[in-house]
py3Dmol code that shows the C-alpha trace and the ligand (Angstrom):
import py3Dmol

protein = """\
ATOM      1  CA  MET A   1     113.105 115.780 121.934  1.00  0.00           C
ATOM      2  CA  ALA A   2     115.352 115.358 118.906  1.00  0.00           C
ATOM      3  CA  PRO A   3     115.239 118.105 116.264  1.00  0.00           C
ATOM      4  CA  ALA A   4     112.584 117.473 113.637  1.00  0.00           C
ATOM      5  CA  THR A   5     115.067 116.848 110.854  1.00  0.00           C
ATOM      6  CA  SER A   6     116.686 113.880 112.581  1.00  0.00           C
ATOM      7  CA  TRP A   7     113.467 112.061 113.385  1.00  0.00           C
ATOM      8  CA  ARG A   8     111.684 109.893 110.889  1.00  0.00           C
ATOM      9  CA  PRO A   9     109.004 107.180 111.032  1.00  0.00           C
ATOM     10  CA  PRO A  10     110.540 103.686 111.096  1.00  0.00           C
ATOM     11  CA  PHE A  11     108.868 102.643 107.827  1.00  0.00           C
ATOM     12  CA  ALA A  12     108.149 104.065 104.358  1.00  0.00           C
ATOM     13  CA  CYS A  13     105.105 106.348 104.111  1.00  0.00           C
ATOM     14  CA  ILE A  14     102.552 107.308 101.465  1.00  0.00           C
ATOM     15  CA  ASP A  15     101.419 110.951 101.466  1.00  0.00           C
ATOM     16  CA  VAL A  16      98.027 111.506  99.805  1.00  0.00           C
ATOM     17  CA  HIS A  17      97.982 115.313  99.977  1.00  0.00           C
ATOM     18  CA  VAL A  18     100.786 117.208  98.228  1.00  0.00           C
ATOM     19  CA  HIS A  19     100.462 120.410  96.178  1.00  0.00           C
ATOM     20  CA  LEU A  20     102.366 120.940  92.942  1.00  0.00           C
ATOM     21  CA  HIS A  21     101.546 123.763  90.575  1.00  0.00           C
ATOM     22  CA  PRO A  22     102.944 125.137  87.323  1.00  0.00           C
ATOM     23  CA  PRO A  23     105.510 127.878  88.152  1.00  0.00           C
ATOM     24  CA  ARG A  24     103.316 130.970  87.658  1.00  0.00           C
ATOM     25  CA  LEU A  25     100.454 129.547  89.670  1.00  0.00           C
ATOM     26  CA  ALA A  26     102.862 128.407  92.411  1.00  0.00           C
ATOM     27  CA  GLU A  27     104.240 131.946  92.705  1.00  0.00           C
ATOM     28  CA  ALA A  28     100.749 133.449  92.901  1.00  0.00           C
ATOM     29  CA  ILE A  29      99.754 130.990  95.627  1.00  0.00           C
ATOM     30  CA  GLN A  30     102.907 131.684  97.643  1.00  0.00           C
ATOM     31  CA  ARG A  31     102.239 135.444  97.415  1.00  0.00           C
ATOM     32  CA  HIS A  32      98.647 134.920  98.531  1.00  0.00           C
ATOM     33  CA  PHE A  33      99.665 132.921 101.600  1.00  0.00           C
ATOM     34  CA  ALA A  34     102.524 135.310 102.434  1.00  0.00           C
ATOM     35  CA  ARG A  35      99.997 138.152 102.746  1.00  0.00           C
ATOM     36  CA  ASP A  36      98.497 136.205 105.654  1.00  0.00           C
ATOM     37  CA  GLY A  37     101.905 135.756 107.291  1.00  0.00           C
ATOM     38  CA  TRP A  38     102.109 132.180 106.088  1.00  0.00           C
ATOM     39  CA  VAL A  39     105.547 131.545 104.595  1.00  0.00           C
ATOM     40  CA  ALA A  40     106.267 127.975 103.650  1.00  0.00           C
ATOM     41  CA  HIS A  41     110.088 128.135 103.263  1.00  0.00           C
ATOM     42  CA  HIS A  42     110.015 124.925 101.222  1.00  0.00           C
ATOM     43  CA  PRO A  43     110.859 125.090  97.523  1.00  0.00           C
ATOM     44  CA  PHE A  44     107.778 124.571  95.340  1.00  0.00           C
ATOM     45  CA  GLU A  45     109.566 123.194  92.244  1.00  0.00           C
ATOM     46  CA  PRO A  46     108.173 119.713  91.584  1.00  0.00           C
ATOM     47  CA  THR A  47     111.575 118.008  91.344  1.00  0.00           C
ATOM     48  CA  LYS A  48     112.665 119.547  94.654  1.00  0.00           C
ATOM     49  CA  VAL A  49     109.394 118.605  96.360  1.00  0.00           C
ATOM     50  CA  ALA A  50     109.748 115.014  95.130  1.00  0.00           C
ATOM     51  CA  ALA A  51     113.392 114.890  96.241  1.00  0.00           C
ATOM     52  CA  THR A  52     112.503 116.145  99.730  1.00  0.00           C
ATOM     53  CA  LEU A  53     109.729 113.588 100.063  1.00  0.00           C
ATOM     54  CA  ALA A  54     111.994 110.749  98.908  1.00  0.00           C
ATOM     55  CA  GLU A  55     114.657 111.845 101.358  1.00  0.00           C
ATOM     56  CA  ARG A  56     112.040 111.788 104.146  1.00  0.00           C
ATOM     57  CA  GLY A  57     111.113 108.196 103.413  1.00  0.00           C
ATOM     58  CA  VAL A  58     107.947 108.828 101.370  1.00  0.00           C
ATOM     59  CA  GLU A  59     107.682 106.107  98.725  1.00  0.00           C
ATOM     60  CA  ARG A  60     104.593 107.471  96.925  1.00  0.00           C
ATOM     61  CA  PHE A  61     102.570 110.670  97.009  1.00  0.00           C
ATOM     62  CA  CYS A  62      99.369 111.990  95.451  1.00  0.00           C
ATOM     63  CA  PHE A  63      99.600 115.567  94.198  1.00  0.00           C
ATOM     64  CA  PHE A  64      97.261 118.118  92.678  1.00  0.00           C
ATOM     65  CA  SER A  65      96.760 121.684  91.593  1.00  0.00           C
ATOM     66  CA  TYR A  66      93.423 123.450  91.170  1.00  0.00           C
ATOM     67  CA  ALA A  67      91.469 125.412  88.602  1.00  0.00           C
ATOM     68  CA  HIS A  68      90.246 128.460  90.526  1.00  0.00           C
ATOM     69  CA  LYS A  69      88.262 129.594  87.469  1.00  0.00           C
ATOM     70  CA  PRO A  70      86.848 128.025  84.303  1.00  0.00           C
ATOM     71  CA  GLY A  71      89.071 127.556  81.264  1.00  0.00           C
ATOM     72  CA  MET A  72      92.089 126.222  83.155  1.00  0.00           C
ATOM     73  CA  ALA A  73      91.350 122.621  84.044  1.00  0.00           C
ATOM     74  CA  CYS A  74      92.281 120.979  80.750  1.00  0.00           C
ATOM     75  CA  GLU A  75      95.723 122.561  80.580  1.00  0.00           C
ATOM     76  CA  LEU A  76      96.383 121.954  84.277  1.00  0.00           C
ATOM     77  CA  ASN A  77      95.470 118.287  83.972  1.00  0.00           C
ATOM     78  CA  ARG A  78      97.926 117.881  81.101  1.00  0.00           C
ATOM     79  CA  TRP A  79     100.611 119.539  83.210  1.00  0.00           C
ATOM     80  CA  VAL A  80      99.809 117.226  86.143  1.00  0.00           C
ATOM     81  CA  ALA A  81     100.083 114.152  83.904  1.00  0.00           C
ATOM     82  CA  GLU A  82     103.432 115.269  82.465  1.00  0.00           C
ATOM     83  CA  THR A  83     104.757 116.120  85.886  1.00  0.00           C
ATOM     84  CA  ALA A  84     103.631 112.809  87.384  1.00  0.00           C
ATOM     85  CA  ALA A  85     105.352 110.905  84.588  1.00  0.00           C
ATOM     86  CA  ALA A  86     108.644 112.664  85.345  1.00  0.00           C
ATOM     87  CA  LEU A  87     108.702 112.161  89.126  1.00  0.00           C
ATOM     88  CA  PRO A  88     109.304 108.802  90.816  1.00  0.00           C
ATOM     89  CA  GLY A  89     106.487 107.807  93.154  1.00  0.00           C
ATOM     90  CA  ALA A  90     104.179 110.657  92.048  1.00  0.00           C
ATOM     91  CA  ILE A  91     100.476 109.992  91.482  1.00  0.00           C
ATOM     92  CA  GLY A  92      98.666 112.754  89.596  1.00  0.00           C
ATOM     93  CA  ILE A  93      95.175 113.850  90.602  1.00  0.00           C
ATOM     94  CA  GLY A  94      93.321 116.208  88.254  1.00  0.00           C
ATOM     95  CA  THR A  95      91.156 119.270  88.626  1.00  0.00           C
ATOM     96  CA  LEU A  96      87.792 120.324  87.176  1.00  0.00           C
ATOM     97  CA  HIS A  97      85.622 123.411  87.197  1.00  0.00           C
ATOM     98  CA  PRO A  98      81.856 122.981  86.738  1.00  0.00           C
ATOM     99  CA  ASP A  99      81.597 126.330  84.902  1.00  0.00           C
ATOM    100  CA  ASP A 100      83.429 124.665  82.016  1.00  0.00           C
ATOM    101  CA  PRO A 101      80.676 123.612  79.583  1.00  0.00           C
ATOM    102  CA  ASP A 102      82.788 120.628  78.515  1.00  0.00           C
ATOM    103  CA  VAL A 103      83.503 119.452  82.066  1.00  0.00           C
ATOM    104  CA  ASP A 104      82.560 115.855  81.172  1.00  0.00           C
ATOM    105  CA  ALA A 105      85.013 115.744  78.270  1.00  0.00           C
ATOM    106  CA  ILE A 106      87.756 117.305  80.408  1.00  0.00           C
ATOM    107  CA  ALA A 107      87.134 114.692  83.105  1.00  0.00           C
ATOM    108  CA  ALA A 108      87.133 111.864  80.572  1.00  0.00           C
ATOM    109  CA  GLU A 109      90.483 112.983  79.165  1.00  0.00           C
ATOM    110  CA  ALA A 110      91.971 113.312  82.668  1.00  0.00           C
ATOM    111  CA  THR A 111      91.108 109.820  83.859  1.00  0.00           C
ATOM    112  CA  GLY A 112      91.432 108.299  80.366  1.00  0.00           C
ATOM    113  CA  ALA A 113      94.268 109.404  78.089  1.00  0.00           C
ATOM    114  CA  LEU A 114      96.112 111.308  80.829  1.00  0.00           C
ATOM    115  CA  GLY A 115      95.936 108.453  83.346  1.00  0.00           C
ATOM    116  CA  LEU A 116      95.061 110.613  86.370  1.00  0.00           C
ATOM    117  CA  ARG A 117      93.599 108.770  89.364  1.00  0.00           C
ATOM    118  CA  GLY A 118      90.762 111.173  90.068  1.00  0.00           C
ATOM    119  CA  PHE A 119      90.153 114.771  91.064  1.00  0.00           C
ATOM    120  CA  LYS A 120      90.865 117.197  93.871  1.00  0.00           C
ATOM    121  CA  PHE A 121      88.321 119.892  94.651  1.00  0.00           C
ATOM    122  CA  HIS A 122      89.004 122.821  96.922  1.00  0.00           C
ATOM    123  CA  HIS A 123      85.537 124.225  97.336  1.00  0.00           C
ATOM    124  CA  SER A 124      86.460 127.498  99.011  1.00  0.00           C
ATOM    125  CA  VAL A 125      89.059 128.406  96.389  1.00  0.00           C
ATOM    126  CA  GLN A 126      87.095 127.103  93.397  1.00  0.00           C
ATOM    127  CA  ARG A 127      83.774 128.426  94.688  1.00  0.00           C
ATOM    128  CA  PHE A 128      81.367 125.649  93.828  1.00  0.00           C
ATOM    129  CA  HIS A 129      79.439 123.177  95.933  1.00  0.00           C
ATOM    130  CA  VAL A 130      80.408 119.530  96.268  1.00  0.00           C
ATOM    131  CA  ASP A 131      76.872 118.499  95.255  1.00  0.00           C
ATOM    132  CA  ASP A 132      76.810 120.771  92.181  1.00  0.00           C
ATOM    133  CA  GLU A 133      74.622 118.875  89.740  1.00  0.00           C
ATOM    134  CA  ARG A 134      76.828 119.828  86.804  1.00  0.00           C
ATOM    135  CA  LEU A 135      79.291 117.280  88.238  1.00  0.00           C
ATOM    136  CA  PHE A 136      76.787 114.427  88.548  1.00  0.00           C
ATOM    137  CA  GLY A 137      77.933 112.834  85.294  1.00  0.00           C
ATOM    138  CA  VAL A 138      81.530 112.879  86.530  1.00  0.00           C
ATOM    139  CA  TYR A 139      80.545 111.391  89.894  1.00  0.00           C
ATOM    140  CA  GLU A 140      78.419 108.725  88.269  1.00  0.00           C
ATOM    141  CA  ARG A 141      81.262 107.463  86.068  1.00  0.00           C
ATOM    142  CA  ALA A 142      83.696 107.763  88.973  1.00  0.00           C
ATOM    143  CA  GLU A 143      81.511 105.641  91.199  1.00  0.00           C
ATOM    144  CA  SER A 144      81.696 102.696  88.811  1.00  0.00           C
ATOM    145  CA  ALA A 145      85.300 103.259  87.671  1.00  0.00           C
ATOM    146  CA  GLY A 146      86.660 103.888  91.194  1.00  0.00           C
ATOM    147  CA  HIS A 147      88.162 107.317  90.493  1.00  0.00           C
ATOM    148  CA  VAL A 148      89.333 108.981  93.685  1.00  0.00           C
ATOM    149  CA  PHE A 149      88.150 112.403  94.858  1.00  0.00           C
ATOM    150  CA  VAL A 150      90.168 114.412  97.362  1.00  0.00           C
ATOM    151  CA  LEU A 151      87.718 116.945  98.725  1.00  0.00           C
ATOM    152  CA  HIS A 152      88.498 119.995 100.807  1.00  0.00           C
ATOM    153  CA  VAL A 153      84.875 120.220 101.807  1.00  0.00           C
ATOM    154  CA  GLY A 154      85.351 120.751 105.543  1.00  0.00           C
ATOM    155  CA  THR A 155      85.182 124.218 107.057  1.00  0.00           C
ATOM    156  CA  LEU A 156      88.864 124.360 108.133  1.00  0.00           C
ATOM    157  CA  PRO A 157      89.995 127.114 107.884  1.00  0.00           C
ATOM    158  CA  TYR A 158      87.442 128.987 105.785  1.00  0.00           C
ATOM    159  CA  ARG A 159      83.905 128.510 107.175  1.00  0.00           C
ATOM    160  CA  ASP A 160      82.180 129.737 104.031  1.00  0.00           C
ATOM    161  CA  PRO A 161      79.048 128.750 102.061  1.00  0.00           C
ATOM    162  CA  PHE A 162      81.070 126.300  99.914  1.00  0.00           C
ATOM    163  CA  THR A 163      82.115 124.034 102.787  1.00  0.00           C
ATOM    164  CA  GLY A 164      80.363 121.954 105.418  1.00  0.00           C
ATOM    165  CA  VAL A 165      79.166 118.420 106.011  1.00  0.00           C
ATOM    166  CA  GLU A 166      75.552 119.058 104.978  1.00  0.00           C
ATOM    167  CA  ARG A 167      76.129 119.202 101.224  1.00  0.00           C
ATOM    168  CA  PHE A 168      78.617 116.354 101.446  1.00  0.00           C
ATOM    169  CA  ARG A 169      75.914 114.195 103.050  1.00  0.00           C
ATOM    170  CA  ARG A 170      73.650 115.041 100.112  1.00  0.00           C
ATOM    171  CA  LEU A 171      76.399 113.990  97.674  1.00  0.00           C
ATOM    172  CA  LEU A 172      76.844 110.642  99.428  1.00  0.00           C
ATOM    173  CA  ALA A 173      73.112 110.065  99.531  1.00  0.00           C
ATOM    174  CA  ARG A 174      73.144 110.259  95.737  1.00  0.00           C
ATOM    175  CA  PHE A 175      76.516 108.520  95.150  1.00  0.00           C
ATOM    176  CA  PRO A 176      76.953 106.248  98.187  1.00  0.00           C
ATOM    177  CA  ARG A 177      79.788 104.183  96.683  1.00  0.00           C
ATOM    178  CA  LEU A 178      81.915 107.161  95.635  1.00  0.00           C
ATOM    179  CA  THR A 179      85.595 106.856  96.549  1.00  0.00           C
ATOM    180  CA  ALA A 180      86.355 110.069  98.397  1.00  0.00           C
ATOM    181  CA  ILE A 181      89.044 111.306 100.731  1.00  0.00           C
ATOM    182  CA  VAL A 182      87.814 114.157 102.912  1.00  0.00           C
ATOM    183  CA  ALA A 183      90.823 116.401 103.485  1.00  0.00           C
ATOM    184  CA  HIS A 184      91.872 117.702 106.900  1.00  0.00           C
ATOM    185  CA  MET A 185      89.870 115.039 108.811  1.00  0.00           C
ATOM    186  CA  GLY A 186      86.777 117.036 107.870  1.00  0.00           C
ATOM    187  CA  ALA A 187      87.725 119.677 110.445  1.00  0.00           C
ATOM    188  CA  PHE A 188      86.082 121.704 111.928  1.00  0.00           C
ATOM    189  CA  GLU A 189      83.293 119.113 111.717  1.00  0.00           C
ATOM    190  CA  SER A 190      85.424 116.005 112.157  1.00  0.00           C
ATOM    191  CA  ASP A 191      82.899 114.092 114.253  1.00  0.00           C
ATOM    192  CA  ALA A 192      80.177 114.543 111.641  1.00  0.00           C
ATOM    193  CA  PHE A 193      82.453 113.473 108.773  1.00  0.00           C
ATOM    194  CA  LEU A 194      83.877 110.506 110.711  1.00  0.00           C
ATOM    195  CA  ALA A 195      80.348 109.363 111.490  1.00  0.00           C
ATOM    196  CA  LEU A 196      79.795 108.856 107.740  1.00  0.00           C
ATOM    197  CA  LEU A 197      82.614 106.310 107.450  1.00  0.00           C
ATOM    198  CA  ASP A 198      80.670 103.353 108.811  1.00  0.00           C
ATOM    199  CA  ALA A 199      77.952 103.522 106.177  1.00  0.00           C
ATOM    200  CA  HIS A 200      80.294 104.338 103.242  1.00  0.00           C
ATOM    201  CA  PRO A 201      83.026 101.756 102.663  1.00  0.00           C
ATOM    202  CA  ASN A 202      84.812 103.845  99.995  1.00  0.00           C
ATOM    203  CA  LEU A 203      85.043 106.957 102.149  1.00  0.00           C
ATOM    204  CA  TYR A 204      88.313 108.070 103.784  1.00  0.00           C
ATOM    205  CA  VAL A 205      89.667 111.089 105.638  1.00  0.00           C
ATOM    206  CA  ASP A 206      93.176 112.518 105.461  1.00  0.00           C
ATOM    207  CA  THR A 207      95.189 113.813 108.400  1.00  0.00           C
ATOM    208  CA  THR A 208      96.496 116.941 106.653  1.00  0.00           C
ATOM    209  CA  MET A 209      97.038 119.848 109.081  1.00  0.00           C
ATOM    210  CA  ALA A 210      94.346 118.468 111.397  1.00  0.00           C
ATOM    211  CA  LEU A 211      96.500 116.535 113.870  1.00  0.00           C
ATOM    212  CA  ALA A 212      99.836 118.359 113.966  1.00  0.00           C
ATOM    213  CA  PRO A 213     100.014 120.746 116.927  1.00  0.00           C
ATOM    214  CA  ALA A 214     102.164 123.049 114.750  1.00  0.00           C
ATOM    215  CA  ALA A 215      99.248 123.506 112.313  1.00  0.00           C
ATOM    216  CA  GLY A 216      96.846 124.980 114.841  1.00  0.00           C
ATOM    217  CA  ARG A 217      98.105 128.549 114.751  1.00  0.00           C
ATOM    218  CA  TYR A 218      97.778 128.655 110.963  1.00  0.00           C
ATOM    219  CA  VAL A 219      94.421 126.982 110.434  1.00  0.00           C
ATOM    220  CA  GLY A 220      92.787 127.473 113.811  1.00  0.00           C
ATOM    221  CA  GLY A 221      92.097 123.800 114.448  1.00  0.00           C
ATOM    222  CA  ASP A 222      92.558 121.933 117.706  1.00  0.00           C
ATOM    223  CA  PRO A 223      94.075 118.453 117.207  1.00  0.00           C
ATOM    224  CA  ALA A 224      92.926 117.445 120.702  1.00  0.00           C
ATOM    225  CA  THR A 225      89.309 117.375 119.510  1.00  0.00           C
ATOM    226  CA  ILE A 226      90.245 114.281 117.469  1.00  0.00           C
ATOM    227  CA  THR A 227      90.806 111.603 120.091  1.00  0.00           C
ATOM    228  CA  ASP A 228      93.069 108.561 120.043  1.00  0.00           C
ATOM    229  CA  ALA A 229      89.891 106.491 120.381  1.00  0.00           C
ATOM    230  CA  ALA A 230      88.566 107.951 117.109  1.00  0.00           C
ATOM    231  CA  LEU A 231      91.868 107.266 115.331  1.00  0.00           C
ATOM    232  CA  ILE A 232      91.775 103.675 116.565  1.00  0.00           C
ATOM    233  CA  ARG A 233      88.110 103.166 115.748  1.00  0.00           C
ATOM    234  CA  TRP A 234      88.543 104.316 112.129  1.00  0.00           C
ATOM    235  CA  GLN A 235      92.135 103.098 111.734  1.00  0.00           C
ATOM    236  CA  ASP A 236      91.370 101.515 108.333  1.00  0.00           C
ATOM    237  CA  ARG A 237      89.944 104.702 106.829  1.00  0.00           C
ATOM    238  CA  ILE A 238      92.487 107.369 107.784  1.00  0.00           C
ATOM    239  CA  LEU A 239      95.236 108.374 105.344  1.00  0.00           C
ATOM    240  CA  PHE A 240      98.318 110.434 106.023  1.00  0.00           C
ATOM    241  CA  GLY A 241      98.486 113.748 104.152  1.00  0.00           C
ATOM    242  CA  SER A 242     100.794 116.702 104.675  1.00  0.00           C
ATOM    243  CA  ASP A 243      99.903 119.753 102.517  1.00  0.00           C
ATOM    244  CA  PHE A 244     103.605 119.827 101.627  1.00  0.00           C
ATOM    245  CA  PRO A 245     105.191 122.123 100.459  1.00  0.00           C
ATOM    246  CA  LEU A 246     102.589 124.654 101.663  1.00  0.00           C
ATOM    247  CA  ILE A 247     103.086 123.883 105.345  1.00  0.00           C
ATOM    248  CA  PRO A 248     104.967 126.643 107.141  1.00  0.00           C
ATOM    249  CA  TYR A 249     106.981 124.191 109.276  1.00  0.00           C
ATOM    250  CA  ASP A 250     109.085 121.064 108.906  1.00  0.00           C
ATOM    251  CA  TYR A 251     107.579 118.082 107.070  1.00  0.00           C
ATOM    252  CA  ASP A 252     107.960 115.789 110.046  1.00  0.00           C
ATOM    253  CA  GLU A 253     105.700 117.948 112.186  1.00  0.00           C
ATOM    254  CA  GLU A 254     102.934 116.439 110.033  1.00  0.00           C
ATOM    255  CA  ARG A 255     103.934 112.930 111.159  1.00  0.00           C
ATOM    256  CA  ARG A 256     105.364 113.254 114.633  1.00  0.00           C
ATOM    257  CA  TRP A 257     101.936 113.629 116.322  1.00  0.00           C
ATOM    258  CA  ALA A 258     101.243 109.940 115.717  1.00  0.00           C
ATOM    259  CA  TRP A 259     104.342 108.958 117.647  1.00  0.00           C
ATOM    260  CA  ASP A 260     103.626 111.501 120.397  1.00  0.00           C
ATOM    261  CA  ARG A 261     100.197 109.919 120.853  1.00  0.00           C
ATOM    262  CA  ALA A 262      99.876 106.509 122.486  1.00  0.00           C
ATOM    263  CA  LEU A 263      98.758 104.697 119.338  1.00  0.00           C
ATOM    264  CA  PRO A 264      99.528 101.047 118.574  1.00  0.00           C
ATOM    265  CA  ASP A 265     102.255 100.727 115.963  1.00  0.00           C
ATOM    266  CA  SER A 266      99.868  98.720 113.774  1.00  0.00           C
ATOM    267  CA  VAL A 267      97.548 101.747 113.611  1.00  0.00           C
ATOM    268  CA  ARG A 268     100.414 104.050 112.620  1.00  0.00           C
ATOM    269  CA  ARG A 269     101.387 101.677 109.816  1.00  0.00           C
ATOM    270  CA  LYS A 270      97.844 101.657 108.477  1.00  0.00           C
ATOM    271  CA  ILE A 271      97.474 105.448 108.566  1.00  0.00           C
ATOM    272  CA  PHE A 272     100.889 106.238 107.116  1.00  0.00           C
ATOM    273  CA  HIS A 273     101.162 103.462 104.567  1.00  0.00           C
ATOM    274  CA  ASP A 274      98.897 100.444 104.340  1.00  0.00           C
ATOM    275  CA  ASN A 275      95.503 102.132 103.893  1.00  0.00           C
ATOM    276  CA  ALA A 276      96.752 104.317 101.038  1.00  0.00           C
ATOM    277  CA  ALA A 277      98.555 101.355  99.429  1.00  0.00           C
ATOM    278  CA  ARG A 278      95.318  99.343  99.474  1.00  0.00           C
ATOM    279  CA  LEU A 279      93.338 102.240  97.979  1.00  0.00           C
ATOM    280  CA  LEU A 280      95.889 103.111  95.293  1.00  0.00           C
ATOM    281  CA  ASP A 281      96.722  99.543  94.294  1.00  0.00           C
ATOM    282  CA  ARG A 282      93.203  98.252  93.852  1.00  0.00           C
ATOM    283  CA  GLY A 283      92.072  97.407  90.338  1.00  0.00           C
TER     284      GLY A 283
END
"""
ligand_1 = """\
1
ZN
Zn 95.909 121.091 100.745
"""
view = py3Dmol.view(width=600, height=400)
view.addModel(protein, "pdb")
view.setStyle({"model": 0}, {"cartoon": {"style": "trace"}})
view.addModel(ligand_1, "xyz")
view.setStyle({"model": 1}, {"stick": {}})
view.zoomTo()
view.show()
């Protein structure tokens, strides 16, 4: 097999799961991961991340940071908007924290004046539930406006009270038309999350660290539990994501699995480009 750096998909990709943070937060996150023996080796500076992605044939990418406590979201969203404006192909996704009493105003600024496409929640890090009723106003407006939520609501790799399909089902029961991308294929409960796709036309999953064999030793998942048949069945609802630059291995390890599996080329094109283009380009 050719070395990872010389292999590349034969078409341009869209990556819906990239992490960019202001410098001090980026350093703190790197230190946190390094304590667990997880060293990314990729530069975290936004311009370098964008340059690497462009060089790897990524034409657009969604990126986000996160407010791990109240009082941060407003400033972070402004940083995300500024950063997105300065980087070709970058699509900024905001953050919120429900402990902020003005969460509705912060959300309105993010998707209004700042032009962000939606919000990313990382429930284990931010320590709130996806069906927290303090966010109902945000979800309600998002449902009609089509704002996108990227939700790390699956149990990979944390298995804590803030993750799991049960509360996500409750959220969808209340907001069935919400546009949401469940990160990491919903692992470790992929089957349960995938089963929700049929009844919810605006629901997606992303492939981030759930299908690359290289990811398993870091997050404990087993890509083999997600079958080719499942990828083919839900081929219109799966979006490529990478977790770059957090991943402690080469970027193309997050893409190569799809060429190692016996998938039709049309399915690869949907997962790595067309599905995200349709979602991001709609009105
Ligand atoms: Zn991530």
